[in-house]
Structures are given as C-alpha cells and as structure tokens.
C-alpha angles and dihedrals in degrees: 000000000000112000097172095104093047092048093049092043093052092046092051090048090053094045092053090045091052095044094055098065091037090059091049092050093045092055092044096053104027108014128224091313086081091076091106091068090061091045091053092047089049092053092047093050089046092054091046089051091054095052103038111097097201107095095211094049092044091051092048091049090050090051090050090050094053092042086058091048089050088048089065088064091043096052089055091046090047090063089056090050090051091050089052090052096247092121130030117264123225108256090214088062097045094119090054092051092047090051090049091051092054096049 
C-alpha cells in the first residue's frame, strides 16, 4: 500500500491550518508590512525542498513554501478584512487603521 499521497495531503492540510492563524496574528501585531517574513520563510522552504532527497519531505517543504508565498497575499487581504470590521483591530495600532480608513 502506498501512503505517500495521504501523508503529503495530511501535511498540506496541517500547513494550511497553521498558516491561517499565523497570518491573522501577523497582521494584528505587525500589520501588512510583515509580509517579508513570509517571503523569507517561503524562500527558505523552497531551498530546503530543492536539496532534500526524500520525495515526501521535499514535496511537503515545497507546499510549505508556496503556503508562505500565498500568505503574503493573505496578510495584505487581512488588513482589508480588519478595516471592514470582519476581524478585530489591534488597539495599539488604532491610529494606523484610522489613517487607512481616510485614504
């Protein structure tokens, strides 16, 4: 029995599940300017994926890389969701949100 697909599928499911709250917290504490952290993580996971010989681990690292790259888009979109009132805004960043609403 070949479990490779199930293993990769479960790992991708977990990666996406972990990335979602990370994006929300990143926007809450640091704003959309934190996108570079996701870009750096994506590049690191990509490089790891290129050099790991195990196909399953390489695939999982590639999935993690592109989940981080997708997270860049999501952290920017998360700010828009906060401005619409769909997510709570950080009270310490209230001035920033008010400036963004008036632009």
